[in-house]
N, C-alpha and C positions, 0 to 999 in steps of 0.2 A: 405523554412520554413520547420522545422520537424514536421514529424508525431504529436509528443506528443502536440507539440506548436498551429498546426494545429486543432488538435481535441478541445483545451483550448478555441481557438478563434471561432472555428464553429458557436455556438449561437449567438455570438456577429456579426458575418457577416451576418447571416441571417438575424437579426433584421436591421441591416445597410441597406441591399439591398431590405427590404419589405418599409423600409420609401422612400428610393428611388424610389421604383416602386408608391408609392404613389404621389409623386410628378406631379400636373397637367403639369408643362412647363418641354421640353424634355431636358433631361440631357445627354451630350455625355462626352466620356473619349478619351484619346488617350496615348500611352506609348511612353515618353521621353526619351532620354539617358541622364544618369545622369550626373550632372555636366557640361550641354552643354550651361549654360549661359539663358536656359530659365527663364523667371520671375518666372512663376508659380510654375514650377519643383522646382527651388530654394528655393521657399517662403515654398512649401509642406515638403521638406528636411529638413529645418528651425524648422516648427513645429514638423516634427517628431522627431528630435533630442531633442528638448525643453520638448515634453512630456514624453521621454525614460530617461532624467534626474529627473524627480519629483519623489520624495520618495512615495507618495503617486498617485494614477489612481484618474483622474477625476469621480465623479458621473454622468454618463452618464444616461438620459434619455431616454429607448429604448422600454419604451412600446406600443408606436403607432407601432412597428413591431412585437412584440413580438407574435400576433396570426401566423403568417408564421410558428412558430416552431411546432404546430401541424396541418397546413394544410395539409401535405402530408409526402412523405417518398421519402428518399434519395435513386438515381436510383442504387447508385452502391451496395445497398443491396435489391433492389426487385429481385423477384423471377417470373418467367412466371406465377406460377399459383397465386401467391399473386396478379399480376397485373390483371390477367383475371377474379379471383372473385372480385375485387374493380371496374372492368369494367361494370360486370354484376349487380352489386348493383345500379351502376348510370345510368344502362340502362332505357330507357323509360319503364316503367309499365302499362301504360296506356294500357287495353284491349280493342278488338273489341267487340262489342254489342253481336254478336254472340258467341264468346269465353266466356263471361258473363256467358248467357242464357246457356252454354253446361254444364259449371262448376256448376250452379244452379242445371241442372238436376243432375248432378252424385253426389251432395250432398245431394238430396232429395232420391234417390234410395239407397243409400249407409247408410242413416240414417234408412230406412226404415228396411233394411237388418240386417244392424249391432247394431241398438239402438244408434246410434253416429252419429253426424253430422263431416265431415271431413272435416279439413281445406283445403283450397285452395293450401298451400303448401304441404300438403301431398298428395294431388292428382297429382302434379306435379313430385314428388319424387317416385309416384307408376309407374309413366311410365318410368322414366328416369334410377332408380337405381335396383338392382337386376337383377338376372341370369334367371328368370321365362321366360321372354319373350323374343324371338328374336330380332335383330336389326330391320328386318322388320315389327315385329308386334308395337313395339315401335314407330316406324316411322308414322306407320299407326294411330294409336291411337291419337299420339299428332298432327298430322295433322289435324285428325278428330276433337279434342276439338278443334282447331283455327278453323274449317270448313274450311280449306285450301285445300279440293279435287274440281278438276274440274267437279264437277256433278251439276244437277239440275240448281237452281236457280242463279248459276255462269254464264250461258250463258243466264240469260234473255234479257241483255242488249247489248249481243255481236252477236246473230243469230236472225235476225230480219226475215228471208226468212222462212216461214214454212215447206219448203221444205228440207232444211238443218237444222234446228234448232234442238238442241242437250240438251234440257232443258228436253223436255220427255224421257222415255225409250221407246227405239226404238221396245225391244220385246213385251214388257207388254203394251204399249201405255198409262202408267199411266201418268197424265199431268207433273209432277216433278220427276226426277229419284232422288229421296233426297237418304240420307245415310239410312233412316228409309226403304224405298221402298227397297234398295240394299240389306239389311239385314235381312229383313224379308219378302218381297212380291216378290221381281223378280224371274221371273221364270227361268231366265239365268244365275244369280250369283252362283248358286249350293248352293244356304242357305237352302233350305229343307233338302237336304241331312247330311249338317252340326246339323242343329237345330236337327234331327233325332239321331244324334250319341251323342249331348249332352243330349237329353232326356233319352237316354238309359244310360249314365253314372250317369244321376243325379238320377234316377231311384233306383239306389242301395246305394244311402245314405239314403234311407228311410225317407228322410225329405221332408215336403211339398217345391215346387219350388217357387222360389222365383220372384217376377213380372220382364218380361225381355223386356228393353226397349233399346235404343241406350243409354240412361245414364247408363244402368247396363253392356253394354259391354266396354264402355270406362273409366268405374272405376270398372272394374274387379280387378284390380291390388289392389283394397281395401277390397275387400269382405272377411269377416271372419265367417269361419263355423265353431264354436264349439260343442264339443260334451257336452250335458246336464250333 
């Protein structure tokens, strides 16, 4: 079959295959050698010859199979990028309760600073895009939003022995070594030195320092400081 004819018949074939797939009973096909004396094959040849001799083609109702036309794409025309985006769109969008809580926390803090509540999509984009953050920082923020670090309550139902329990902070003896504790309270994480540097830099702006929380840290990519 020539390429031009194949393109002309493609929509019809798609609809026919869709009708075929919609049948409840199984349908099997096989390829027989032409003019082999097989009754079914000879009858099909006869019907094909009869159809080819018609002055006008029969009006076939293929509406039952028409929905398949827009139900996907031809593999030959697909690209890796296109397929990846399609898979991501169909991926499970259900978020864990802690992820939802962290997203809401980011939205509240950024709205207070910028005066506008960011969309959830903007939060994810601020983490994934741009060159301000290194890959390690992006990974840290992304994992933190998903509450994916193996700290604090992660160990609540794993370490039952108080002598080996990893939920408390081993240095500060805080009952829960949460992300808040690590970023703002822990004596072992170096957070005090980091915040001293931050405060020094912020003082140079001459602006009142915004409220700093875990939400501020995770949403830092959306913080907008504009000259009045």
